[in-house]
C-alpha positions in Angstrom: 99.1 -72.8 195.6 99.6 -75.0 192.4 98.7 -73.4 189.2 96.0 -75.6 188.3 94.3 -74.7 191.9 91.4 -72.0 191.6 91.2 -69.8 194.6 87.7 -68.7 195.9 88.6 -65.1 195.6 90.4 -63.5 192.3 93.3 -62.3 194.1 95.0 -63.0 197.3 97.1 -60.3 198.9 99.9 -60.7 201.4 100.3 -57.7 203.6 101.7 -56.3 207.0 99.9 -53.8 209.3 101.2 -50.4 209.1 103.0 -50.9 205.6 101.8 -47.9 203.5 102.2 -50.0 200.3 99.9 -52.7 201.6 97.4 -50.1 202.5 97.5 -48.8 199.0 97.2 -52.0 197.3 94.1 -53.0 199.5 92.6 -49.4 198.8 93.3 -50.0 195.0 91.2 -53.2 195.3 88.6 -51.8 197.6 88.0 -49.0 195.3 87.7 -51.2 192.2 85.4 -53.5 194.4 87.5 -56.4 193.5 87.0 -59.3 196.0 90.4 -60.5 197.5 91.6 -62.6 200.4 94.1 -61.0 202.5 96.8 -62.9 204.8 98.5 -60.3 207.1 101.9 -61.5 208.1 101.9 -59.2 211.3 105.5 -58.9 212.5 106.6 -62.1 210.8 109.2 -62.0 208.1 107.9 -62.9 204.6 107.6 -66.9 204.6 110.2 -68.9 202.4 107.4 -69.9 200.3 106.3 -66.8 199.1 109.8 -65.9 198.4 110.2 -68.7 196.4 107.1 -67.9 194.4 107.6 -64.2 194.0 111.3 -63.7 194.0 110.9 -61.0 196.8 110.9 -60.5 200.4 108.6 -57.4 200.7 105.0 -56.9 200.8 102.3 -56.5 199.4 102.6 -59.6 197.4 99.4 -60.1 195.2 98.7 -63.4 193.4 95.8 -64.2 190.9 93.4 -67.1 191.5 95.8 -69.3 189.6 98.7 -68.6 192.1 100.5 -66.5 189.4 102.6 -63.7 191.1 101.1 -60.3 189.8 103.4 -58.1 191.8 103.1 -55.2 194.1 100.7 -52.3 194.6 102.1 -50.9 191.3 101.6 -53.9 189.2 97.8 -54.1 190.6 97.4 -50.6 189.7 98.3 -51.1 186.0 96.5 -54.3 185.9 93.1 -52.6 187.2 93.6 -49.5 185.2 94.3 -51.8 181.9 91.0 -53.5 182.6 89.1 -50.4 183.1 90.4 -48.9 180.0 89.6 -52.4 178.4 86.0 -52.3 179.5 85.6 -48.6 178.2 86.7 -50.1 175.0 84.0 -53.0 175.1 86.6 -55.6 175.7 86.5 -58.4 177.9 90.2 -58.4 178.9 93.1 -55.9 178.8 95.6 -56.1 176.1 99.1 -54.8 175.6 97.6 -51.4 174.3 95.3 -51.1 177.4 98.3 -51.5 179.6 100.3 -49.3 177.6 97.3 -46.4 178.1 97.3 -47.2 181.8 101.0 -46.7 182.0 100.8 -43.4 180.3 97.9 -42.4 182.4 99.8 -43.1 185.5 102.7 -41.1 183.9 100.6 -37.9 183.3 99.3 -38.1 186.8 102.9 -37.9 188.1 104.1 -41.2 188.3 103.9 -43.6 191.4 105.6 -42.0 194.1 104.8 -43.2 197.9 101.4 -43.6 199.1 
């Protein structure tokens, strides 16, 4: 998706059935009540177009509405936690301090670990 194109959802998530990391990413977005569009790759390999955009061959792959690759489930956790900390401070968007607070919170809770 070209950077100037705006998607109908704020996030697009590429997943695979049975993948615990895909399930984790979706559950994070669902818990935060963030709308997203999901594309399930089923048993197919990650398409080369996605590999070219993200640089990885694994799922989940999460993109924002402009097509910017955000990362995997850990990246989206930091993004959403940073946004929550920003909202608690009365800000519209998370800045570096909010992301650092999110990272410290995750570390305090025992790190990422497998879902």
